[in-house]
Each structure stands twice: as C-alpha cells, then as structure tokens.
N, C-alpha and C positions, 0 to 999 in steps of 0.2 A: 454855573459855578457854584462849588461846593459849600456846605455850610459849614462855619469853624467851628466843629465839635469841640475842641480842645478849650476855646474860650466860652463855649455854654455851660463847659461843665465846671468850671470857675464859679461862672455865673450861680450855677445850681445850687453850689457848696456855699457859696454866698448868703443863698436866699435862707439856707438854713443855720444862719450865723456860726460857721466851722470852716475850717479848711481843706480844700480839696485833698483826698486821700491818691495816691498815687503807689501803686505796687511795681517792683520790676522783679522779671524771670527772665531765664534763660530759654530762648525757644529751641525743642527738642528734649528739655529734661522732663524726667529720664526716659522720656519715647516721646515720638511725635504727637501719639494719641495721647498720652498724658498732661504734655504741655498745653493742647487744645483744651483739655478738663480740668486742668489748674486755673487756667484762663477762665473760664467760664466759672469755675466757683468764685474767684476773686472778684468778679464782677457784679457781685452779688451787692458788696458791701463798697469797692472801692471805684474812685470817680473816671480815672484814667489807667489805663494799663501801659506799662513800659516793656519792653518784650528784646533781649537782647539777642547780638546775632554769636554764638559759639566764637570764640576765640581761643587761639593756640599760645598768642605771644599778647595776653591784656597788660595795660600800661597802669591803669586807675584800679583793676578788679581785685580786692581782697580774695583772702580763701576759700571762702563759702561760695562765692561766685564761681572762680575757677574752676571749683569741683565741680559745680553745675555745667557749667562749659566741658568741661572733661567728659562726664556723661554723655552730653548731648552728642561731641563730636565723637566719641564711640560708637554711638549709635549711628553714625554715617548722617548726622543733619547736613543738608546743604542749604545753600540759599534760596532755591526752588521751595525747599521744604517751609522756611522761615515765610515766605510769602503764602505758602497755602494755607499754613496753621492761623494766619493773620486772615483769608479769605475765610477762611470757614466759621471761625469766631465771629466775624460782621456780620455771617447769615443767621446767628443766634438770636434769641428775643433781648438776652441782657446785653448785648454788644456794647462794648465802652470805647471811647478814644483811644486808640492806641498808637505808640511812640515807638518807632525803633530805635535802639540805641546801638552802637558801634564804635570800629574803627575804620579809617578811612580806607585803607588799604583794599579793604573789601568791595567799598563803591566804586575806587580806582580799578582794579583790575576786571570788574562787572560793566564799567562803563558808566558814568552818571545818568547822561540820558534813558538809558535803558534801565539802568536803577531806578530812576525815578517813575518812568513809565509802569514798572511793576508795582512800585508803591499805590501808585494811582489806581492801578487796573485790581490789587487787592484790597484797596479800603485803608491803607496806612493814612493817620491824621498827621503825625509828626514824626520830625527824626532830630536824633542827639549822636553828633559825631564828636567823639572824646577827644581826638587828637586833631582837630580841623578848629582851629583858632581863629578869631578876628585878627587881621583882615585876610587872611589865605581863605576864609569861606565865603565871602562876601560874593563870588560869582556861583559858588553852590546856591545859598543862600536864595539868591534871586531866583535860580532853577527852580530852588522849593517853590518858592512863593507863586511863581507864574503857572504852576500845576497845584493851587491851593494846598499845601503841603507847609504846616508850618516848621520851621527851621529853628529850633530851640539853643542859645546860647548858653555858654557857661562864665562863670564868675567866681572867683575864687576869694580867701580873705588875702590874699596876695596883691589882687587886682587894684592897680592904682587908679585914685577917683578918675583925671582923664581918661583914661583906658577904657575905665567903667562906663564912663559916657559916652562913650564912641560905640563901645558892644550894645549898650541899650539901644542908640539910635539907630543903630543895624538891624537890632531883632525883630522879631515879629512879636506876638502876644504875648509869648511864655519865655521866661528867664530861669536858668537852673543855678542856686547858690551852693557852692561845694562847701559844706560846713566847716572842714577843718583841713590840714594839708597832711592826707594820707589817703591810703588804697581803703575802698568802700568795706564797710563791717566792722571797722574798728572801733574803738572805744571812744567818747568824748574826749579830745584832749584838752576842751575850755568848757568853760560852763552855759547852761541853755542862755543865760541871762547873755553874755559877751555873746554868743552866734546869734540871738535875738536884737542885738544893738548894733553888730556887724549886717545884719539885715534890713534893719531900717533905714543904714544909710545908703544902700540900694535902691530901695524903694523911695527915698527921697528924690532920688533922682530921675524916677521915670513911678507916678503912682499910677497909670495908666494899664502897666504891664502887670501880667499875674508873675510872681516870683516864687520857686518852690524852695526848700530845703531839702537837700539831700546827703547822705554819707552820715552813719553813725544813729540814725532815727530807729526807736524799736520803739517795743511795747512798753518798756518801763521809763522810758523818759519823752513820748510823744505827747504826752499831756500837757507837758511843758512850753509846748509851741501853737497853741490854741489861735494863736490871732494872728497868724501867717497866711499867706494866701494858699500853701499847699506843701506837703509832707511825702517825700520818697521812700516808701521801704523798701529793702531789695533783700539785704545778705540774711536778713533774719525769715525772709522767708525762702529763701534757699536753702540756709540752716534746717528749715523744719520738714521740707522736701528729704534732706540728707537722713534728717535724723528717722523720718518714716519710714524709706527704705531699710535703713541698717534697724529697726525696730520689727520689721517687717508689719507696717499697719498701714491705714489707707492714708494716700498722701492726700486726696482732695478733702477728706474731713478735716485732718489736722490742719490742712490749707484754710480750708473754711472758718474753721474755729479763731484761728490766729487771727485771721483778717474782720472777723466779727469784733473781737478785742480792741483790734487798732481804731474801727471805726466809732466803737461805744465811747473810747479816751478821748476823743476831738469834740465829741458833742458836747 
C-alpha cells in the first residue's frame, strides 16, 4: 500500500499553520529538461506540484497556460515524456507529490488501465481530469483508488448543494474548488471574501477532506486566503516562464523567486 503523500502534504502545511501551496506548470515547457528543472526549483517552496499534459484543444485553460502548452507541443512532448519527467523528478531529494492534470481524451486514447499503470510506475500521486465530471468519473475514480492514486474532484460556484454533497462523498481526500466561472489566469471576478464564503460552504459539507482554491490566485491576492486548506497558482508561474524566455533570463531563477514570494505571503 502506497502512503497518501498528498494527504501528508496538507497535514504538514497545517502543522505550520498555513495553507498548502500548489503550483501548476505544463509538462515539457519550455523543454523537457527545463520542465524538470522548473519542478525541482518549485519544490523548494511548494507542497504539491500539479503537472499539466500539453493540449491543443483546452477547455478551461487561459492564455498563459495555452502558451505553455503550445511551446511544449512544438517541442514534441509526448505522453511518455510526461511520465518520464515525473519519474526523474521523483528520484530527486526535494521531490513533492505530483498531480497530473489534463483532459479525458488523452486517457481514453491511451487506455484507462494502461494510463493508471504508467502513473503508478512513474510515481504519480494524483490525477485531475477537467472534463470528466461526476457521475461519469465514478468508475475511473474507483480505478485510481484501487491503485492508491488520488482522484481529485472539481466543484464550481454553480454546483448545487445537493450535487456538491454527492461529489464530496464520491471524492478521495482532496477537492478542487474553482473560484470563478472563467478560464485560468483571469482576474478575480468577485472578492476574496465572497470566494472564501463559497469555499466555507463546501467545507461545511465535509470537514475531513482537504479543499484547495484555484483560478485567479496570484502573489497579489494570495495573502487573502491564508485560512483555507490549499491554494493553486498556475497562470502566474506560466507567465513568469514566458517572460523569462522573452527577456532571455534564467527561467528557474525567476520561477524560484516567485515561488518564494508566494510561500512567504501565506505564512
């Protein structure tokens, strides 16, 4: 039986009286080797690393993440490369839990059982499938659980209370709350107070499961969410990578600096 490293990461953050910090980057951006270096750089400060599959027809990804995906696909990143990046990262001293994030057609084309087998072999700790909602995800969720891989369910501001209860009951130990109806990287369309109020409604339905907030979280507003279980920052990191490339600066150095700021502001 594999230990639940994701649950352990939340417990560690709680012991430090702060939310868990989760990063998101696209596998293979801006090269396979740099993608691994970026993960290693982030892992000095973040508790969990989300790693996205590059995709050319995204549903929820905003401009910054789409740009990262384009660079990765242009460099020829394949599914096997994503698993290899995870495997190499997990061999490092500063390895953190890895959650793969992507769309179901990648898994379907690869084959669910084969995909889970590769996840397990490379050291993947969790999976988020953006376009596989409950109850369509029940069988895949069970397959993940059978192989000790966390399947992360998504809840949005428009999810009804009755549906949220069912999603939470079906979920493993972690839930992802989408802060607003938008693609990733957009400006917050509501106040941090309102987002936290909506978040607390989800938490009341199940206090035992960790709930993270994603979409629109940046270094400028992250301090407003210190009391939640976890926070996901993705588009700002992808933007930092893009800016570093544009300005011919060292990517890992700039990403390292951003992650340090993000961590400092939630302590």
